[in-house]
C-alpha positions in Angstrom: -35.3 11.9 4.9 -33.6 11.1 8.2 -31.8 14.2 9.5 -28.6 12.3 10.0 -28.5 11.3 6.4 -29.4 14.8 5.3 -26.5 16.3 7.4 -24.1 13.8 6.0 -24.6 14.9 2.4 -22.0 17.8 2.5 -19.4 15.3 3.7 -20.2 12.8 1.0 -20.2 15.8 -1.5 -16.6 16.5 -0.5 -15.7 13.0 -1.6 -17.4 13.7 -5.0 -15.4 16.9 -5.3 -12.1 14.9 -4.7 -13.2 12.4 -7.4 -13.9 15.2 -9.9 -10.7 17.0 -9.2 -8.8 13.7 -9.9 -10.8 13.2 -13.2 -10.1 16.7 -14.6 -6.4 16.6 -13.6 -6.3 19.2 -10.9 -5.1 16.4 -8.6 -2.8 14.1 -10.6 -1.9 10.5 -10.2 0.0 10.0 -6.9 -1.0 13.3 -5.3 -3.9 11.6 -3.5 -1.2 9.5 -1.8 0.6 12.7 -0.8 -2.6 14.0 0.8 -3.0 10.7 2.6 0.5 10.9 4.1 -0.3 14.5 5.2 -3.5 13.3 6.9 -2.0 10.2 8.5 1.1 12.1 9.8 -0.5 15.5 10.8 -4.2 16.2 10.9 -5.5 12.8 11.9 -3.1 12.3 14.8 -4.1 15.7 16.1 -7.8 14.8 16.0 -7.2 11.4 17.7 -4.9 12.9 20.4 -7.4 15.8 21.3 -10.4 13.5 21.2 -9.0 11.0 23.6 -7.2 13.5 25.8 -10.3 15.6 26.2 -12.9 12.9 26.3 -15.3 13.3 29.2 -15.2 9.5 29.8 -14.0 7.5 32.7 -10.5 6.1 32.1 -11.9 2.6 32.5 -14.4 3.2 29.7 -11.6 4.4 27.4 -9.8 1.1 28.1 -12.9 -1.0 27.4 -13.3 0.8 24.0 -9.7 0.3 23.2 -10.0 -3.5 23.9 -13.1 -3.6 21.7 -11.0 -2.0 18.9 -8.4 -4.7 19.3 -10.9 -7.6 19.5 -12.7 -6.9 16.3 -9.8 -7.1 13.9 -8.4 -10.2 15.6 -11.6 -12.0 15.0 -11.7 -10.7 11.5 -8.1 -12.1 10.9 -9.2 -15.6 12.0 -12.3 -15.5 9.7 -10.3 -14.1 6.7 -7.5 -16.6 7.2 -10.0 -19.5 7.0 -11.6 -18.1 3.9 -8.5 -17.6 1.9 -7.1 -21.0 2.8 -10.5 -22.7 1.9 -10.7 -21.1 -1.5 -6.9 -21.5 -2.2 -6.6 -17.8 -3.2 -3.3 -16.6 -4.8 -1.0 -15.5 -2.1 -0.4 -11.9 -3.3 -4.2 -11.4 -3.2 -4.8 -13.5 -0.1 -2.5 -11.3 1.8 -4.4 -8.2 0.8 -7.7 -9.8 1.7 -6.5 -10.7 5.2 -5.0 -7.3 6.1 -8.0 -5.5 4.5 -10.4 -7.3 6.8 -8.3 -6.2 9.8 -7.5 -2.6 9.0 -10.7 -0.5 9.2 -10.8 3.1 8.0 -12.2 4.4 11.2 -10.3 7.7 11.8 -9.9 8.6 8.1 -13.5 7.9 7.2 -15.9 7.7 10.2 -14.6 10.7 12.3 -16.3 13.4 10.2 -19.6 11.6 10.3 -19.4 10.7 13.9 -18.5 14.2 15.0 -21.4 15.5 13.0 -23.9 13.3 14.9 -22.4 12.9 18.4 -20.1 16.0 18.7 -16.7 16.0 20.6 -18.1 13.8 23.4 -18.9 11.0 21.0 -15.8 11.5 19.0 -13.7 10.8 22.1 -15.3 7.5 22.5 -14.7 6.6 18.8 -11.1 7.8 19.0 -10.5 5.4 22.0 -11.9 2.6 19.9 -9.7 3.6 17.0 -6.6 3.5 19.2 -7.2 -0.3 19.5 -8.0 -0.6 15.9 -4.8 1.3 14.9 -2.6 -0.7 17.3 -3.5 -3.9 15.5 -3.3 -2.2 12.0 0.2 -0.9 12.8 1.6 -4.0 14.4 0.1 -7.4 13.8 -1.4 -6.3 10.5 2.1 -5.0 9.4 3.6 -8.3 10.4 1.1 -10.2 8.3 1.9 -7.9 5.3 5.6 -8.8 5.7 4.7 -12.5 5.9 2.4 -12.5 2.8 4.6 -10.1 0.7 7.1 -11.1 -1.9 10.0 -9.0 -0.5 12.7 -10.4 1.8 12.0 -10.1 5.5 13.5 -7.0 7.1 14.0 -8.5 10.6 12.0 -7.9 13.8 14.1 -4.8 14.9 13.5 -3.0 11.6 9.8 -4.0 11.8 9.5 -2.7 15.3 11.2 0.6 14.4 8.6 1.1 11.6 5.7 0.4 13.9 7.0 2.8 16.6 7.5 5.5 14.0 3.8 5.7 13.3 2.3 9.1 14.5 -1.3 7.8 14.8 -0.1 5.1 17.3 1.6 7.7 19.5 -1.3 10.1 19.2 -3.6 7.5 20.6 -1.3 6.4 23.4 -0.4 9.9 24.4 -4.1 10.9 24.3 -4.9 8.0 26.6 -2.1 9.2 29.0 -3.4 12.8 29.1 -7.0 11.6 29.3 -6.3 9.3 32.3 -3.9 11.7 34.1 -6.1 14.8 33.4 -3.0 16.9 32.7 -3.9 20.2 31.0 -2.3 20.9 27.6 -0.4 24.2 27.2 -2.7 26.7 25.5 -0.5 27.3 22.5 -0.1 23.5 21.8 -3.9 23.0 22.3 -4.7 25.7 19.7 -2.1 24.3 17.2 -3.6 20.8 17.4 -7.1 22.2 17.2 -6.1 24.1 14.0 -4.6 20.9 12.5 -7.7 18.9 13.5 -10.0 21.3 11.8 -8.3 20.6 8.5 -8.8 16.8 8.8 -12.4 16.6 7.6 -12.1 18.4 4.2 -8.6 16.9 3.5 -9.7 13.4 4.3 -12.9 13.5 2.3 -11.1 15.0 -0.7 -8.3 12.4 -0.5 -10.9 9.6 -0.3 -12.4 10.9 -3.5 -9.1 10.7 -5.4 -9.0 6.9 -4.8 -12.4 6.1 -6.1 -12.7 4.0 -9.2 -15.7 3.1 -11.4 -14.3 -0.1 -13.0 -13.6 -3.3 -11.0 -12.3 -6.0 -13.4 -11.4 -8.4 -10.5 -14.7 -7.6 -8.7 -15.6 -11.0 -7.2 -12.7 -11.3 -4.8 -13.0 -7.6 -4.2 -16.7 -7.9 -3.3 -15.7 -10.9 -1.0 -13.1 -8.7 0.8 -15.5 -5.8 1.2 -18.2 -8.2 2.5 -15.7 -9.7 5.1 -14.5 -6.2 6.2 -17.8 -4.4 6.4 -20.5 -7.0 6.6 -18.7 -9.5 8.9 -17.3 -6.5 10.8 -20.8 -5.2 11.5 -21.9 -8.6 12.8 -18.9 -8.9 15.1 -19.6 -5.3 16.3 -23.2 -6.1 17.0 -22.1 -9.3 18.9 -19.7 -7.2 21.1 -22.2 -4.5 21.9 -24.8 -7.1 22.9 -22.3 -8.8 25.2 -20.4 -5.8 26.7 -22.2 -3.2 28.8 -21.9 0.0 26.8 -23.8 3.3 26.8 -25.5 4.6 23.6 -22.5 6.5 22.1 -20.1 3.6 23.0 -22.4 1.2 21.2 -22.4 3.4 18.1 -18.6 3.8 18.3 -18.1 0.0 18.4 -21.0 -1.1 16.2 -20.5 1.4 13.4 -16.6 1.5 13.8 -16.4 -2.3 13.2 -18.2 -1.9 9.8 -16.0 0.7 8.2 -14.3 0.5 4.8 -10.8 -0.8 4.2 -8.0 1.4 5.6 -5.6 3.3 3.3 -2.7 1.5 5.2 -3.5 -1.6 3.2 -2.4 0.0 0.0 0.8 1.3 1.6 1.6 -2.2 2.9 0.7 -3.8 -0.4 3.0 -1.5 -2.4 5.8 -1.7 0.2 5.8 -5.6 0.6 5.1 -6.6 -3.0 1.5 -7.8 -2.8 -1.1 -7.0 -5.4 -1.3 -3.2 -5.1 -3.9 -2.8 -7.9 -6.2 -5.3 -6.1 -5.7 -3.3 -2.8 -6.6 0.0 -4.5 -9.7 -1.5 -6.0 -10.8 -3.0 -2.6 -10.3 0.4 -0.9 -12.3 2.2 -3.6 -15.2 -0.3 -3.6 -15.4 -0.2 0.2 -15.4 3.6 0.2 -18.3 3.6 -2.2 -20.3 1.1 0.0 -19.3 3.1 3.1 -20.6 6.3 1.7 -24.0 4.7 1.4 -24.2 2.6 4.6 -22.4 4.8 7.1 -25.2 7.5 7.4 -27.8 4.7 7.5 -25.9 2.9 10.3 -25.6 6.1 12.3 -29.3 6.7 12.0 -30.1 3.2 13.2 -27.8 3.3 16.2 
């Protein structure tokens, strides 16, 4: 067996542990969402900030990776918009499909695998890519959720306020600032962020396990969504790495990052804006299951 796949098994096992804890009631309904909020607001921002700030990469390369992270979801949006209009899909589901193709679960899902294979140097490159991905997911993707949702519009000022309140967004931007300026972090702050970052992998994998489902009654549009997010994402990523001059780790960051599962933020947007939350949860679960299989294989191939 390929060593990358073998080394990935403990990470996949943590997802299974999270699933079992949910089944036996140790983690109850809704508590997985609490874990997700903790990760999105504390441990993941710490990982993103440190990875970008300490990346041994030229600032110009960080910007290139960020732009790649912006480009992939924008292309995905155009493709998904065409598909949902072509098949006349119900609006509450169409909205979930569109934002699902745009919001990839890069930081939440891929970081542990990527760090295992490429170490901190590779993680810095992936984090730069995820800054672009997160910028789109937290801004344009949020705007689309508002437009597809059934709840009244909240106005552009309130929308902008929500976007600017996202810790992941600021973690990436501040990480870029420190990475480009080469300003040294205070030792105490550095150790605090490293401690938070260390907790990210086990918490993220356990949280992912709590969202897994084994029944998919509306499986056809769910499968379509996963195919658009991961399959089409992979093709777009491959096209970008063939056109843009990137080194080996950058190619892996873009190529594999573009093929990641649907982001947890999709469920948050679906619930908040009155779209089909059950469909969103099913899409996330199905994409996680696919991602657990294909991610180690993709890393081995790259």
